C-alpha positions as CSV (number, residue, x, y, z in Angstrom):
1,M,-11.7,9.4,25.5
2,L,-10.1,10.2,21.9
3,D,-6.5,9.4,21.6
4,I,-5.4,11.9,19.0
5,V,-2.0,10.3,18.7
6,A,-3.1,6.8,17.5
7,L,-5.9,8.6,15.5
8,D,-3.2,10.8,13.8
9,K,-1.3,7.7,13.3
10,I,-3.3,6.0,10.9
11,L,-4.4,9.4,9.1
12,D,-0.8,9.3,8.4
13,S,-1.2,6.5,7.5
14,A,-4.4,5.8,5.5
15,P,-4.3,5.2,1.8
16,M,-6.4,8.6,0.5
17,K,-6.0,12.2,2.3
18,R,-7.7,13.7,5.4
19,K,-9.7,16.0,2.5
20,T,-10.9,12.8,0.7
21,I,-11.6,11.9,3.9
22,A,-13.5,14.0,5.1
23,E,-15.9,14.2,2.0
24,N,-16.8,10.9,2.3
25,L,-17.9,10.8,6.1
26,G,-19.9,14.1,4.2
27,V,-18.5,16.8,6.7
28,G,-16.4,20.3,5.1
29,F,-12.5,19.5,6.0
30,S,-12.3,22.4,8.6
31,T,-15.2,20.0,11.1
32,F,-13.2,16.9,10.0
33,S,-9.8,18.6,11.0
34,Q,-11.2,20.0,14.2
35,K,-13.3,16.0,15.6
36,A,-9.6,14.5,14.5
37,N,-7.9,16.9,16.7
38,G,-10.7,16.5,19.6
39,H,-12.0,20.2,19.1
40,R,-15.3,18.7,18.3
41,R,-17.0,15.2,18.7
42,F,-17.6,12.4,16.0
43,T,-20.6,10.9,16.1
44,A,-20.7,7.4,16.5
45,E,-22.2,7.1,13.0
46,E,-19.0,8.9,11.7
47,A,-16.8,6.5,13.7
48,I,-18.0,4.0,11.8
49,Q,-17.8,5.9,8.5
50,L,-14.3,6.4,9.6
51,A,-13.4,2.5,10.4
52,E,-15.0,1.2,7.0
53,L,-13.4,3.6,4.9
54,L,-9.5,2.7,6.5
55,G,-10.2,-0.9,7.2
56,L,-10.4,-0.2,10.6
57,S,-11.9,-3.2,13.5
58,L,-13.5,-3.0,16.8
59,D,-10.3,-3.3,18.0
60,D,-8.6,-0.3,16.2
61,L,-11.9,1.6,17.4
62,K,-11.5,0.7,20.8
63,A,-7.7,1.4,20.4
64,I,-8.4,5.3,19.5
65,W,-11.8,5.8,21.4
66,G,-10.8,3.9,24.3
67,D,-13.1,1.6,26.6
């Protein structure tokens, strides 16, 4: 399950704005916000892209999405 607080902290310290992250993922800002707030699910591809954009490791992803 998505840890919204952990993801929010990572996004707050990201080198780019959330709108830019959404654009890089190929989704609208509203869709990205819904996913980041746990109202919709990220696809596996989006999670991988997000990790690459933010320089996250597999351990970071596990902390956000759980085991």
